[in-house]
Every structure is written in structure tokens, then in C-alpha cells.
C-alpha positions in Angstrom: 0.0 0.0 0.0 1.1 3.5 -0.7 -0.2 6.2 1.6 -1.1 9.6 0.1 -3.1 12.4 1.6 -2.8 16.1 2.0 -3.1 17.0 5.7 -3.3 20.8 4.8 -6.4 20.2 2.7 -8.1 18.7 5.7 -7.0 21.3 8.3 -10.0 23.7 8.0 -12.9 21.4 7.1 -11.9 18.2 8.8 -9.2 18.8 11.4 -9.7 15.3 12.8 -8.7 13.8 9.4 -5.3 15.4 9.4 -3.5 12.3 10.7 -6.1 9.7 9.8 -4.0 8.5 6.8 -1.0 8.0 9.0 -3.0 6.1 11.7 -4.6 4.0 9.0 -1.2 3.2 7.6 0.1 2.3 11.1 -2.8 -0.1 11.6 -2.3 -1.7 8.2 1.4 -2.2 8.8 0.6 -3.7 12.2 -1.7 -6.2 10.5 0.9 -7.3 8.0 0.2 -5.1 5.1 3.3 -3.9 3.2 3.2 -0.1 3.4 5.7 1.4 1.0 6.0 4.8 2.7 6.5 4.0 6.3 3.6 5.6 8.3 5.9 6.1 11.3 8.3 8.2 9.3 5.5 9.9 7.4 4.1 11.1 10.7 7.4 13.1 11.2 7.0 14.7 7.7 3.8 16.6 8.1 5.3 20.0 7.5 8.3 21.8 6.2 10.2 21.5 9.5 10.9 17.9 8.5 13.6 19.2 6.1 15.7 20.4 9.1 16.6 16.7 9.7 18.4 16.6 6.4 22.1 17.3 6.3 22.8 21.0 5.7 24.8 20.2 2.6 21.8 18.9 0.7 19.0 21.3 1.9 18.6 24.9 1.1 19.6 27.5 3.6 16.7 28.0 5.9 15.4 30.3 8.5 12.6 29.5 10.9 11.6 32.6 12.8 8.8 35.1 13.7 11.2 38.0 13.8 10.6 40.5 10.9 14.2 41.8 11.4 15.6 38.2 10.9 13.5 37.7 7.8 14.6 41.0 6.3 18.2 40.1 7.0 17.9 36.6 5.5 16.2 38.1 2.4 19.0 40.7 2.1 21.6 37.9 2.1 19.8 35.6 -0.3 17.5 37.8 -2.5 15.1 34.9 -2.9 12.7 33.3 -0.4 10.5 30.3 -1.0 7.7 29.4 1.3 
């Protein structure tokens, strides 16, 4: 089985459904179903913070902040920001 869902699509209308695909995958795996994308690992990758676990050499330079000054400084240094 291959799990595929978009947790952000469920956030507003069905917040209870955000992790239902992961829970379903965990139950299937527990009952002997081959789950191609490990639901335990998938649970860790529900947002962009997941990329912080990747080695710095292979991920883009990143800033995680609420500080407007830090964002402006980051932008000045890089001239391009992706969200």
C-alpha cells in the first residue's frame, strides 16, 4: 500500500482527518500489510520543519523565525525566499 493524503487540505474542514491517513497506515502495517512509505516516518514529515533533519549540505539554507528583522536580514543575504 502507498499512503497519500494532503493534511493541509483537511485542516479547515476536517481537522480530525489530518492524521487519519497515518493512523490508517500504522494499523495496516501492524496487521501485516506492506506499506511502501513507512507511516511512522511519514508522521514526522507533516510540515516543512521535517527538512531540518536533512544534512545541511543537501538542503537549502533555511530560517525559521517570527522575527521580521531576521526575515529581512535573511532576504537581504539571499535575495530569494521560497515558502
